[in-house]
C-alpha positions as CSV (number, residue, x, y, z in Angstrom):
1,H,106.5,88.4,80.1
2,L,104.9,91.8,79.6
3,V,105.1,94.6,82.1
4,E,103.0,97.8,81.7
5,S,103.7,101.2,83.1
6,G,102.7,104.7,82.7
7,G,99.1,104.7,84.1
8,G,97.7,107.2,86.5
9,L,95.1,109.8,87.4
10,V,94.7,112.7,85.0
11,H,92.1,115.2,84.0
12,A,90.0,115.2,80.9
13,G,91.9,116.6,77.9
14,D,95.3,115.5,79.4
15,S,97.7,113.0,77.8
16,L,99.3,109.8,79.1
17,R,101.9,107.5,77.6
18,L,101.6,103.8,78.4
19,S,104.6,101.6,77.9
20,C,104.9,97.8,77.7
21,A,108.2,96.1,78.2
22,A,108.4,92.6,76.8
23,S,110.7,89.7,77.8
24,V,109.1,87.5,75.2
25,R,111.9,85.9,73.3
26,T,110.0,86.1,70.0
27,F,108.8,89.8,70.6
28,S,109.8,90.9,67.2
29,R,107.6,88.3,65.6
30,N,104.5,89.1,67.6
31,A,101.7,91.4,66.9
32,M,101.0,93.6,69.9
33,A,97.9,95.2,71.2
34,W,96.5,97.3,74.0
35,I,93.2,96.1,75.5
36,R,91.2,97.8,78.2
37,L,88.8,96.7,80.7
38,A,86.4,99.1,82.5
39,P,84.2,98.3,85.4
40,G,81.0,96.8,84.3
41,K,82.0,96.6,80.7
42,E,83.4,94.0,78.5
43,R,87.1,93.8,77.4
44,E,87.7,96.2,74.5
45,F,90.4,96.3,71.8
46,V,92.0,99.7,71.9
47,A,94.9,99.6,69.4
48,G,97.2,97.1,67.8
49,V,100.4,97.0,65.7
50,D,101.7,94.2,63.5
51,W,105.2,92.6,64.0
52,N,107.2,95.2,62.2
53,G,105.2,98.2,63.1
54,G,104.1,98.7,59.5
55,T,100.4,98.4,60.1
56,T,98.4,99.8,63.1
57,Y,94.9,99.2,64.0
58,Y,92.5,101.4,66.3
59,S,89.2,101.1,67.7
60,P,86.8,103.9,66.6
61,S,87.0,105.5,70.1
62,A,90.8,105.5,69.9
63,R,91.4,106.6,66.3
64,G,92.6,110.1,66.1
65,R,93.5,110.4,69.8
66,F,95.7,107.4,70.5
67,T,98.9,106.3,68.8
68,I,100.5,102.9,69.1
69,S,104.2,102.3,68.3
70,R,106.7,99.7,68.9
71,D,110.5,99.4,69.1
72,N,111.7,95.9,68.4
73,A,115.3,96.8,69.3
74,K,114.1,97.6,72.8
75,N,111.3,95.0,73.0
76,T,108.7,97.8,73.9
77,V,105.3,98.9,72.7
78,S,103.8,102.2,73.7
79,L,100.4,103.8,73.6
80,Q,100.3,107.6,73.4
81,M,96.9,108.8,74.5
82,N,95.8,112.3,74.0
83,S,92.7,114.2,74.7
84,L,91.7,111.7,77.3
85,K,88.1,111.4,78.3
86,P,86.5,110.1,81.5
87,E,85.2,107.2,79.4
88,D,88.8,106.1,78.8
89,T,89.0,105.1,82.5
90,A,90.0,101.5,82.6
91,V,92.7,98.9,83.2
92,Y,94.9,98.9,80.2
93,Y,96.6,95.6,79.3
94,C,99.4,94.9,76.9
95,A,99.0,91.8,74.9
96,A,101.0,89.8,72.4
97,G,100.0,87.3,69.8
98,E,101.7,85.5,66.9
99,K,98.8,85.6,64.5
100,S,97.1,89.0,64.7
101,A,97.0,92.3,66.5
102,Y,93.3,91.4,67.1
103,G,94.2,88.1,68.8
104,P,94.3,85.5,69.9
105,Y,96.9,86.6,72.5
106,D,99.6,84.4,73.8
107,Y,100.9,86.8,76.5
108,W,99.3,89.3,78.7
109,G,100.7,92.0,81.1
110,Q,99.3,92.6,84.6
111,G,97.5,95.8,83.6
112,T,98.0,99.5,84.5
113,Q,95.2,101.7,85.7
114,V,94.2,104.8,83.8
115,T,91.7,107.1,85.5
116,V,90.4,110.2,83.8
117,S,88.5,112.7,85.9
118,S,86.0,115.1,84.4
């Protein structure tokens, strides 16, 4: 239902833009989020957006560097990541939920790897 793209290997300070294409029929009614999982760490909420894009949410580590946005006409959500750091290295997942950008999530993508070298 959710397919991420845009991951890759970059250097510290570089930018990446992740995209998530949704085939969820009720996409426009779902809050969306980006969640990441790094080796040896717990799953971490990165950024979220409510159903109409009016409110966005960020983790302290993402605020000021990352920007989440959505296009309900195209059923897509994006995460613009600037000033990347090695600690941003993780698999990034797109998730959708009817209740809140913080979850619980009804749909998950397969993930896209982001690797930031120092």
